[in-house]
Structures are given as structure tokens and as C-alpha cells.
N, C-alpha and C positions, 0 to 999 in steps of 0.2 A: 503493498501499497504504499503510494508518495502521497505527499503533501497532501495535493490536491482533493485524492479519496478520503484524505483524511478529514479535512474540511467537510466535504460535501455530506459524508455520512452524515455525521453529526451534527451538521442543521437539519440534514432531510428527519434525524428523530428528534429533532428539539434539544439540543445539548450543547448549545453553543458557548455554553459557560467553559467548557473543557476547551473551549479554539480562546476564549480569553485567557486562561491561563499556561496556556502553549503558548503562548504570543512573549509571556514572561520568563520562560522556563530556559534551563541552559542548552547548551545541543546534544547531552544525552541524555539529557530530562526529556526532549523532542520527540528522540528515537525509542524512548522506554512508551510514554504516551501513546506514537504511532504502533506497536509492536498491541499494544493492549487493545486497540481500539478494530483493529486487525484480524483479530483474536473474541471479537464478541460477534453474538449472534443478538441484535437488536429484536427484532422479531420475536424469539425467546425470552429476550428482557422485557419485552413490553407483556407478555402475559405472566411473567413472576408477577410484576409488580401490580396484577389486576389481581391477584391473587389477595392482594392486602388488601382491596377492600369487600371482603364476602369470607364468612369462615361460614362452615359446615362444620356445624358443634358432633358428636360422637351422641348426641340424644335423637339424633335423624338415622341412627341404627339399631340394628338387634344385638346387643352386647349381651352375651353368656359365659358362665366359666368357662375355663379351658380343663379340658383332665390335666394329673400329671404322677408322672411315680414317683413315688416317693422311695430315695435310695433307700433310705433308714426300713423303709419297709419286705426292703430285699430277704427272701429267706439269707444263707450263709451260701447254697448251696447255686443258687439263681445266681447270686452276688460275681459266684466265681465263675460260673458258664459265662457270664456276660465280659468280667474282666478277660479272660482264656482268648473270645474273641477278639476282644482290643486286644490283647497284649498283640495276637498272630498280624493284624492289621501293623502294630507299629513295627512288628517285625521285619515285618515283609515292605517295608519302607513305602505306605501308602496313604499315609497322614502326614500331611506339612499344618504350617501353624503361621497362622497374618493376625500382624498385632498394627489398632490404630493410634499411631502415637504424634500424631501432629498436633498436637495442643502446646503452650507455651505453659509457664510454672506462676507465670504472674503470678498469680491470684495468691499464692503460697511463698510472695515476697521471692522466687527464685525468677531470675532471668535467663532463661534457658529451655530449653525442650525437660518437659517435664520430668521423662524417664531417666532424667541425668538429674533429677533432687533424691539428696542425701532429704529421707525420711527420721534420720533419727537413730539407727541402733545402733548396740554397741559397736558395732564394728563397721558402721557407715557407710555399709553398702548402700548404692544407688538403686532406683525401682529398676531399671535395666539390669543390675547387677543379682537382685535377688527373683528375676527370669531367667537367664543365666546358670543359675543355681540349679533350678528343677532338670535344664533341657542336660545340664553334665549329668545327671545321677539318675535320669532315663538313656544317656550314653551308657554309661556303667552298667546298669541293668538288664539293656536289650539289647547292646552292641550297636544302637543305630545313632547315629547323627540325623536328628530330628530338623527338617529344616526349618528353619524362622525364617519370614519376610517380614521388613518393617515399615507403615506404610505411612511416610511423615508431609510433612505441609513445603510448602514453596520458602517461609517464614523460616523452618526447623529442619530442612533437609541438610544443609551443611556442616552445621554445629554438632548434628546427631551423627554424622558420617564421623567426622571428625572426635566426635569422639569414644567413637569404638575403635576408629582409627590409632588412638595415643593410646589406647586401654590393652593393644593389642587383643581386643577384641573377648577380650578374659576367657581366654582359652579357647573360645567356643568358637572358631575361624569358620571352619568347616563343615559348621551349620548356619552361619547367617548368610545366608544367599543374597539378600539384595536391600537397599533403598529403595522406595516409589512412593512418587509426590502424587497427591488425589490432584483433580483440578479445581479451580476456584471459581468463583459467579462474583460479578459486581454485587456491594453495598447498593444502595438506593436510600436517596431521602425520600420522605413523604409524600412529595411533588410527582416523583419518579423520575429524580433526574439522579445521574450518575453523584457518588459521593467525590473529593479528591479530599487525600488525606492530608497531612503537614508538610510533605514533601513539593504537594498538587501535583501527585502520582493520583488514578483514579484507585480504589479502596477495593479488595478484592478479597475474599471469603472464604475459606476450603467448603465445598459443598457438601459436608455434612458425612459421617460415617454411612450412609450408604452410596457415595462414592467411590468404596473401597470395588462393588464390581465394574462399573468401567477402569476404574483404577489396573483392575488386573489383567484385562483384556488393554485393554490401551499399551500398557509395558512392556506386553509380548509373556506374562505374567503366567496365565492358565493356562494357553501352548502349553509355556515350558514345563508348569507341572504336571498336564497329560502326557508329556511327550516322557518324563520320567517315571511314569508307571502312579504316579498321585493318585486316592478317589474321593478321598476325605482332607476338608480346609476345617482349621477348628478357629475361629476371626474372634479376637475380643481388644477390651482397651488398653492403653497403657498403666489406668492408674489405679489398676485393683491386684495387691501386692499379693494376694489369696486363688487368684483365678490357675486355674488347673492344667497347666499347659499340654501337658502331655496323660491322657486321661483314656486309661484303656477301660472303666467301666463306662462311660458315655459312649465310645468309640463303638463297646459293646451292644449299648444299650440300642443304638440304631441302626445298626448293621442286623443283628436279630427279629427286630421291629420293623425292618425294610421304609424306613421313616429316611427317608429324604433330605432329613433337616431336624436338628433339634437343639431346642433351647437348654441351656444349665438356669433351673428360680431355686428363688428361697422363696420364704413367708415375709409378706410384707410387712412392716415393724411397725405400721398403726398407718390409720387412714389419708394421712396430710404428708405420712414419708413422698418425697420430691423423687419417685422411681413409675417407670413405665409399665403397666400390668400389661401379661398374658395374657389373652381372652380371645372370643370366636366372636366375628364381626360378622352378622347376614350372613353367619354358618363356616366362614374362615376362619383360620388360625391371623391373628396380627394381634395389635398390639396400643392398650390404650395409653398415651402418654398423659401422666402426671397432670399438665397445664390444661390437656382438654378433658378434661376429667368433670363430667356436672357431681354435682354435690348428693343425686341422688344416688349414683355409680358407687363415689369417694365412700360412703355412709354406710352401701347396701347392706347386711348381712344373710346369712345362710341361717334357715331353722336350729344349726347349734350355735348361730353366735359365731360363726368366724366372717372374718367379711367376704361378701361375695366375689370380690377381683382378690385375690388374695397373693397368686404367681406373680412376683416380680419381675421383671425385664433386668438381668442386668448384665446387659449386653459380652455374653457369652454361649455364641456360637455355633454347629458344628452341620457345614454343610456337603453333600456330596456336590464332586466337580461338574458333574451331569445338568445339577442342577443350578449350578454359577454360571452355565453358559449359558441354560435359555433364559436367567432373570438379564443377564448383561445385555441382551437384546432388547430389552423393554425400557423405558424407562421408570425409574420409576417416582411417586411424586412429588414436590416441592411443601415443603412448612417454610411458616412464614414465623420469625423471631422476633421482635420487636425490639430493638436494644442501641444504647447508647453510644453513640461514635462520636469521636473528635473530627472536626471536620474544615477545609479550609474555606471560606465565603468566595463571591463574586471579586473581593478584592485583594482578598490572598492575607487573610486574616484567618489566623484558627481560631475555632469556638468550641471549649467545654463544656459539653450540653450536663442539664442536670437532672433532666428526664429522656427518655427513651427517642430517638430524632430516625433512628433509620431501621431498615429493614435488610434481613438479612436472610440469605434461600437455602435452605437445604433441603439433603436426604435422607430417609433415616435407615437403618441397615435392614429394620422389622417389615418393612411397607413389602418386604419380597416373598415375608409368607403368606403373604394374600395368593402367590401365587401357585400355594403348595394346595392337595386337598386335603393332606393330612401333612402335621408332624408331631414329632415326640415332646413332650417336656419334662425333662430330668431334675428332680426337683430335692437338694443338699442344704443341711444343716447350714443357715447364715454364717457362724464362725469355721466355717470349716473351705467357704468357698469368696465370702466378701466381704473386703475392707480397702471400698474405695478411701482415695484421696482426693478431695477437691476443694475442700478448703480451709483457710489455714487454720483456722480453731473452731473447735465446736465441735459437729458431727463431723462423721467422715472426713476427721482432717490428719495432717500426719500422727496427732496424739492419740485416734482412737485407732488410726490404722495399726503404729505402732504395736500396743497393745494387743490385735488382734492378732499380726503377728508372731508374735514372738510364744505369746501363749497355742497357738496351733504349733510351733515347732518344738516345744516345748523349751521356751528359752527363757521363761521368767523366772 
């Protein structure tokens, strides 16, 4: 795209404020702005903005509780059978791990990739290092270096790669296959205009954890997995230090029951806990986000007094590669988040808002569930699988995660 085409596109889509900033920019920034606009689908951007004008709540759907298998309710015989099936999958090199690690640790007071955060263990291991420990244990047990793919963002990719290189991959270089970035989408202001950041460039944000499917295909990783005989992919976020990286029970449960996807759940702690809830939506597997729950659904209970929607979706999902291929061919729906965002105005002044002023657009990995006729849900005890690090203090903080991690590993 040349400068004339750049001007023409922005004028056509009523984004002339970008031109005004372009005229004040350095040659380097001008080139970057042109490359940003050249890679934008403005018809899609206009469709995204239209989503901000309407919202179809979950009260328009028939929401029902989903069936879950409580791992604690399995007999020793059943559990051993499933573990044996899963261990065969691992030993035959049929599983890989995809970790979504595009976030920064800013909310934790850590200015780097969240995975590089030291959350206060006595040995001062970072979040990433705790996962490496799991992979090393699996390698010793099964004789296989389970492949680990790490999805970063444009913002933190270079620093993530540098962190691993500087630490010699913590002795797991053969298992860490590649780092790849997910796609981004521009953020819009409340009038549908492209937001300019503090540097006068178009503000873009990662397109959500649902972008993992597109990224796997775009970066050639899905083809690589299939070529190497991988049949199963476990996906998880970076900030849950109790996530089971190599889980034979989960693999065996999915394989035996012919589930093409299975989600690990735990019981919701209380009606107001900020987690999505696994459910059936109009008869299809789904998740309703806590921000989208009506009060009727949030507090509804079964006859036995348990919450009607009790299976928390905690971002740990196992997919068969054939399902990923199918999902990647269809676009997942976008969700709108109203956020606070520093932005540069038309005169070049930077504003720090007190209230939400911008829209971010994301896809969610669990929207893929609705493409399935059925899926498995395997419930674990919270203290065995869920210790997220999201807040600097209070719930889901380094302090709470550290206590759970130390208790799980008998280090109290």
C-alpha cells in the first residue's frame, strides 16, 4: 500500500483522524501506520462496531446444567483403566500442549510476560518454570518429551523467547517446540473510530483465547502436529500454576468415551465467583461468561440446594486434532469488552480515562464447544487443579496461588 492508497482507504471509512496524526509522524512511524492499515479489513471492523450497539443476553437461550464426571467418584478400577489408556497415548507421542501466554504481568506489578513472574515460592521459580518441572517429571516417567507450544502476543513474544533462551530453556529445549503469536484486532472508541495510542499508532489488542485455532493454522502448527502423528492437544492459560500439563486420566477419559473435546472443571465456589460456567445452550455444549449471567441464572439452585450452574470453566481443554481442523475453518463469534484505554486525541494530546471509553473485540475458545454434538466434562477438586494468578492481592493472587501450590506439592 502506498501513501495515496493509505489516504484513500482511511477517507472511505471515515477514519481521517489517522491521517492527521500520520502527517505529524516520523518516517518510521509513517511506514508502520501504512502497514497497519494495509492489513486491516475495514468491512469487518465496521461489523465489529455494530456489535457494540446490541447485545443478545443469555436470557434469550435455553440454558441447562451440563453433565460432568466427578473424578473422585471413579472407582480405583475405573481410574486405573483410564490412566492406562492415557499413558499409552503419551508414550506413543500422540499428545501436545498449547499454552496461551500472550498476557503481560502489569496487574501484578510485573513489567514483563506473565509467565516470567516470580510468585513467591521459596525457590523463586517463575510461573513458566513450574510448568517445566511438570514436563520433566513426565519425561522421566514416560520416556517422552511432550511437545510444548507457547502462544504469545506481539507485545510479549520477543521478551518471552529471550527469557527462555537466557535460561537455556530450563533444561527442556527438546520439548519446547516453538513460540507463535496470535492475531490482533484494532480497538475502537465509542464512535467507531480507530484509537491511536500514546505513540500515535493504531491501538491493537490480541483477539482473545479463541484466536488459538486460527493461529495454529496460520503458523503451520496444526499441520506440523498432524504430520508428527499428534492426535490430541491440551490447551491452557499461562496463569494457573496447578494446571495438569500431562494428564493421563483426562486423555483416557476422552479416548474411552469417544469425546472429541473434554473440559476440566471444578465446582463454582459461590454464585458471584468470576468464572464462566459450562452448560448446555439450546441443547449444545457451551459456556456462559460471568459477565453475561442473568441474576436468575447466577443464583438458581437445584432441588438438592447446589447451584444450577456449578461447573466452572477454568480454561483447561483437550481437543482432538480433527476437531481443531474443523473449528479453524469457521470464524468464532466476537465478544465485546468495554475497557479503559489511554488514547491520543486529534490534537496529539494523550487522555487517561476514568471510565471505560473503548471497545475491545475477542473470540473465546469455548465458543468452539457449540460446534460439537457432545463433549466431556471431567471435574477435579479445586485444590488439585486451580490456582490462578490474576490479581495483585486478594482472591486469585500470588499469595493464594502460592499457598495452593505449596499444599499440592507437600511443601507447607
